[in-house]
C-alpha positions as CSV (number, residue, x, y, z in Angstrom):
1,M,78.3,68.9,-63.4
2,K,74.6,68.6,-63.0
3,K,73.1,70.9,-60.5
4,L,69.4,71.2,-59.9
5,L,68.6,74.5,-58.4
6,S,65.3,74.2,-56.8
7,L,64.7,77.2,-54.6
8,V,60.5,78.7,-53.7
9,A,60.3,82.5,-54.2
10,A,58.7,83.8,-51.1
11,A,57.5,87.3,-51.3
12,A,60.2,89.8,-50.4
13,L,60.1,90.5,-46.8
14,T,60.5,94.3,-46.2
15,F,61.2,95.4,-42.7
16,S,60.9,98.9,-41.4
17,M,64.1,100.5,-40.2
18,A,64.0,103.6,-38.0
19,A,66.3,106.4,-39.1
20,C,69.2,107.5,-37.0
21,G,68.4,110.8,-35.3
22,S,64.7,110.6,-35.9
23,T,62.8,113.4,-34.2
24,N,59.2,112.0,-34.6
25,N,57.3,110.7,-31.6
26,G,56.9,107.2,-32.9
27,S,54.4,105.6,-35.4
28,D,51.6,103.1,-35.2
29,T,51.9,99.6,-36.7
30,I,49.0,97.1,-37.1
31,D,50.1,93.6,-36.2
32,Q,48.6,90.3,-37.6
33,S,45.9,90.2,-34.9
34,G,44.7,93.7,-35.9
35,D,46.0,95.4,-32.7
36,T,47.8,98.7,-32.9
37,I,51.4,98.7,-31.8
38,Q,53.0,101.9,-30.8
39,T,56.5,102.0,-32.4
40,P,58.8,104.2,-30.4
41,S,61.3,106.7,-31.9
42,A,64.7,105.2,-32.6
43,Q,67.4,106.5,-30.3
44,A,71.1,105.8,-29.7
45,V,71.2,102.9,-27.2
46,E,74.0,103.3,-24.6
47,G,75.7,100.7,-22.5
48,A,76.3,97.0,-22.8
49,I,74.9,94.9,-25.7
50,D,72.6,92.2,-24.5
51,V,73.6,89.3,-26.8
52,V,70.8,86.8,-27.3
53,S,71.5,83.3,-28.7
54,R,69.5,80.1,-29.1
55,E,69.7,77.0,-26.9
56,A,72.3,74.3,-27.5
57,G,71.0,71.8,-30.1
58,S,69.0,74.5,-32.0
59,G,69.3,74.1,-35.8
60,T,69.0,77.9,-36.2
61,R,71.9,78.4,-33.7
62,S,74.2,75.9,-35.4
63,A,73.4,77.5,-38.8
64,F,74.0,81.0,-37.5
65,E,77.3,80.1,-35.9
66,E,78.5,78.2,-39.0
67,I,77.6,81.1,-41.3
68,I,79.2,83.8,-39.1
69,G,82.2,81.6,-38.3
70,F,82.5,81.2,-34.5
71,N,81.9,78.6,-31.7
72,G,83.2,75.8,-33.8
73,E,86.5,73.8,-33.7
74,D,89.5,76.2,-33.6
75,Q,87.1,79.2,-33.6
76,D,86.4,81.9,-31.0
77,P,83.6,80.7,-28.6
78,L,80.2,82.3,-28.0
79,T,80.5,85.0,-25.3
80,A,79.9,83.7,-21.8
81,N,77.6,86.6,-21.3
82,A,75.1,85.6,-23.9
83,T,71.4,85.4,-22.9
84,I,70.1,82.0,-24.1
85,K,66.5,81.6,-25.2
86,D,64.6,78.6,-26.5
87,G,62.9,79.1,-29.8
88,N,62.6,81.8,-32.4
89,G,59.5,83.2,-30.9
90,V,61.0,83.5,-27.5
91,V,64.0,85.4,-28.9
92,A,61.6,87.8,-30.7
93,T,59.6,88.4,-27.5
94,Y,62.8,89.0,-25.5
95,V,64.3,91.5,-28.0
96,A,60.9,93.3,-28.3
97,A,61.0,94.0,-24.6
98,N,64.7,94.9,-24.3
99,D,66.2,97.9,-26.1
100,A,69.7,96.8,-25.5
101,A,69.2,93.3,-27.0
102,I,70.4,91.9,-30.3
103,G,69.3,88.4,-31.5
104,Y,68.7,86.3,-34.5
105,V,65.5,84.6,-35.8
106,S,64.1,83.0,-38.9
107,F,62.7,85.2,-41.6
108,V,59.2,83.8,-40.8
109,T,59.5,84.9,-37.2
110,L,60.7,88.4,-38.3
111,E,57.7,88.7,-40.5
112,E,55.3,87.5,-37.8
113,N,56.7,90.1,-35.4
114,H,56.7,93.1,-37.8
115,G,56.6,96.3,-35.8
116,K,57.7,94.6,-32.6
117,I,61.3,93.9,-33.7
118,N,63.5,95.4,-36.4
119,G,65.5,93.3,-38.9
120,L,69.0,94.8,-39.4
121,T,70.5,95.1,-42.9
122,V,73.8,93.2,-43.2
123,E,76.4,95.2,-45.1
124,G,73.5,97.3,-46.5
125,V,71.4,94.4,-47.7
126,E,67.9,93.7,-46.3
127,A,67.0,90.3,-44.8
128,T,64.5,89.3,-47.5
129,A,63.8,86.0,-49.3
130,E,64.4,87.8,-52.6
131,N,67.9,89.0,-51.5
132,V,68.8,85.5,-50.3
133,L,67.7,83.9,-53.7
134,E,69.8,86.5,-55.5
135,G,72.8,85.8,-53.4
136,K,72.9,89.3,-51.9
137,Y,72.1,88.6,-48.3
138,S,75.0,86.9,-46.7
139,V,73.6,85.4,-43.5
140,A,72.2,82.5,-45.5
141,R,73.2,79.0,-46.6
142,P,72.0,76.3,-49.0
143,F,70.5,72.9,-48.1
144,E,72.2,70.5,-50.5
145,M,71.4,66.9,-51.5
146,V,74.3,65.0,-53.0
147,Y,74.8,61.6,-54.6
148,M,77.1,59.6,-56.9
149,E,75.4,58.7,-60.1
150,E,76.5,55.0,-59.9
151,N,74.9,54.5,-56.5
152,I,71.3,55.5,-57.2
153,T,68.4,53.6,-58.6
154,D,65.0,54.5,-60.1
155,V,63.8,55.0,-56.5
156,E,66.3,57.7,-55.8
157,R,65.8,59.3,-59.2
158,A,62.1,59.5,-58.5
159,F,62.8,61.1,-55.1
160,I,65.2,63.6,-56.6
161,D,62.4,64.5,-59.1
162,F,59.9,64.8,-56.3
163,V,61.9,67.2,-54.1
164,S,62.5,69.5,-57.1
165,S,58.8,69.5,-58.0
166,T,56.2,72.0,-56.9
167,D,54.9,69.3,-54.5
168,G,58.3,68.9,-52.9
169,L,59.0,72.6,-52.8
170,E,55.8,73.3,-51.0
171,I,56.8,70.9,-48.3
172,L,60.2,72.6,-48.0
173,E,58.5,76.0,-47.8
174,S,56.3,74.7,-45.0
175,K,59.4,74.0,-43.0
176,G,60.5,77.7,-43.2
177,T,63.0,77.4,-46.0
178,I,63.3,79.8,-49.0
179,V,62.5,78.1,-52.3
180,D,61.8,79.2,-55.9
181,T,59.0,77.5,-58.0
182,K,59.6,79.6,-61.1
183,N,60.8,76.6,-63.2
184,A,59.2,73.8,-61.1
185,E,56.4,71.5,-62.3
186,A,54.0,69.2,-60.5
187,F,55.4,65.7,-59.7
188,D,54.3,63.0,-62.2
189,M,54.5,59.7,-60.3
190,S,53.1,57.8,-63.4
191,K,56.6,58.0,-64.9
192,Y,58.0,55.7,-62.3
193,G,55.6,52.8,-62.1
194,D,55.5,50.5,-59.1
195,L,58.6,51.5,-57.2
196,S,60.0,49.5,-54.3
197,G,63.2,49.7,-52.3
198,N,64.9,51.6,-49.4
199,I,66.4,55.1,-49.7
200,V,69.5,55.2,-47.4
201,M,70.0,58.9,-46.4
202,G,72.0,60.9,-43.9
203,G,74.0,64.0,-43.1
204,S,73.1,67.4,-41.8
205,T,71.1,67.6,-38.6
206,S,69.7,70.9,-39.9
207,T,68.2,69.3,-43.0
208,E,66.8,66.3,-41.1
209,D,63.3,67.6,-40.4
210,A,62.7,68.9,-43.9
211,V,64.1,65.8,-45.6
212,K,62.0,63.5,-43.4
213,A,58.9,65.5,-44.3
214,L,59.7,65.0,-48.0
215,A,60.4,61.3,-47.5
216,E,57.1,60.8,-45.6
217,E,55.1,62.3,-48.4
218,F,57.1,60.4,-51.0
219,T,56.7,57.0,-49.4
220,A,53.0,57.7,-49.0
221,L,52.9,58.0,-52.8
222,F,55.0,54.8,-53.2
223,P,54.0,52.5,-50.3
224,K,56.6,49.9,-51.2
225,V,59.4,52.4,-50.7
226,T,61.0,52.9,-47.3
227,Y,63.7,55.3,-46.1
228,T,66.2,55.9,-43.3
229,Y,67.9,59.1,-42.3
230,D,71.1,59.1,-40.2
231,A,71.8,62.6,-38.7
232,T,75.6,62.5,-38.7
233,G,76.4,66.1,-39.9
234,S,77.1,67.7,-43.2
235,G,80.7,66.4,-43.6
236,A,79.6,62.8,-43.0
237,G,76.6,63.3,-45.3
238,V,78.9,64.1,-48.2
239,K,81.6,61.6,-47.3
240,N,79.2,58.7,-47.0
241,A,77.4,59.6,-50.2
242,I,80.8,59.5,-52.0
243,S,81.6,56.1,-50.5
244,G,78.2,54.7,-51.1
245,V,77.2,54.3,-47.4
246,Y,74.3,56.7,-48.2
247,T,72.6,56.7,-51.6
248,L,71.6,60.3,-50.8
249,G,73.7,62.6,-48.6
250,F,72.6,66.0,-47.2
251,A,74.6,69.1,-46.2
252,S,73.6,72.5,-44.8
253,R,76.5,74.3,-46.5
254,E,78.1,74.8,-49.9
255,I,79.7,71.6,-51.3
256,K,83.5,72.0,-51.3
257,E,85.6,71.9,-54.4
258,S,87.5,68.9,-53.0
259,E,84.2,67.1,-52.7
260,L,83.0,68.0,-56.2
261,A,86.3,66.6,-57.5
262,E,85.3,63.2,-56.2
263,G,82.4,63.2,-58.7
264,I,79.6,64.0,-56.2
265,I,76.5,65.6,-57.8
266,P,74.8,68.4,-55.8
267,V,71.2,69.3,-55.8
268,T,70.3,72.6,-54.1
269,L,67.0,71.9,-52.3
270,C,66.4,75.4,-50.8
271,M,68.0,78.2,-48.9
272,D,68.0,79.0,-45.2
273,G,68.1,82.7,-44.1
274,I,68.6,84.2,-40.7
275,A,67.8,87.7,-39.6
276,L,69.6,89.8,-37.0
277,V,67.0,91.7,-34.9
278,V,67.0,94.6,-32.5
279,N,64.3,96.5,-30.5
280,P,62.5,99.2,-32.6
281,S,63.7,101.9,-30.3
282,N,67.3,101.1,-31.2
283,N,68.7,103.4,-34.0
284,V,71.2,100.8,-35.2
285,T,70.0,99.7,-38.6
286,D,73.0,98.0,-40.3
287,I,75.7,95.6,-39.2
288,S,78.6,93.8,-41.0
289,K,79.3,90.1,-40.7
290,D,82.6,90.9,-39.0
291,Q,80.8,93.0,-36.4
292,I,78.3,90.2,-35.8
293,K,81.1,87.8,-35.1
294,E,82.8,90.4,-32.8
295,V,79.5,90.9,-30.9
296,Y,78.8,87.2,-30.5
297,T,82.3,86.4,-29.3
298,G,82.4,89.3,-26.8
299,N,85.0,91.4,-28.6
300,I,82.4,94.2,-29.1
301,T,80.4,94.7,-25.9
302,E,79.0,98.3,-26.1
303,W,76.4,99.7,-28.5
304,S,78.6,102.8,-28.9
305,E,81.1,100.6,-30.8
306,L,78.5,99.9,-33.4
307,T,77.4,103.5,-33.8
308,K,80.8,105.2,-34.2
């Protein structure tokens, strides 16, 4: 089975965790604007957990729920008491102002708000790009492109080459994904001549924005090439690539063994990581995936249940 692993190593994001039982009076942090932020001492938070989630339709929310395993068909629903916020930045601002809050944001947002929010380790593993690339950090998923060899032409082959090149990976990185350029090379369009045709693509709604950005740049290089993207979901993306409805399908999850058995060829475009975040005054520094699920489905409601 051919698998192109094209992931861009972002610098490891290291986030400060306040120690339980700290007796200092807080420390100063310099934010990106150069302002000094007073970081309070971490203390045991008492009372109810303020569960923060994203708005309906958010790609980050759908990814988070899929990875953790709730709010889907035949799964426990999101707690009715969740505080809903629009956008990663809004979640970060809310958590920074509420010591009882827990939320989730992109790695980029966590880095941008260093000192204002703390990223939790998940089962002892820090939320860093390096740990995602090494498969250690579990709140992450791949963005996969899939195809059947018999259904693609030179146009699709050139596109596959492009998305795996440093040129394509830089576009993916600009969309907030985690990629690795160690073995990538610049795209050589001279290998493909005067291409023309239409790339029929579809699948995951989470990959749509990144794939369209790739396709826009690719069709600018080859003006006689056009594309379509049908946002039908990961399952449909793989199914329609197998049947030939799509020449290229996209999924924001691992490709299943049953799908691989059909002869589908996966190309890992990049990785998507999500950080769990709390207020810096909160002395909780680690959480398990099971605990995340219990918190977000309302089965764990008090901070004391996470600090026992």
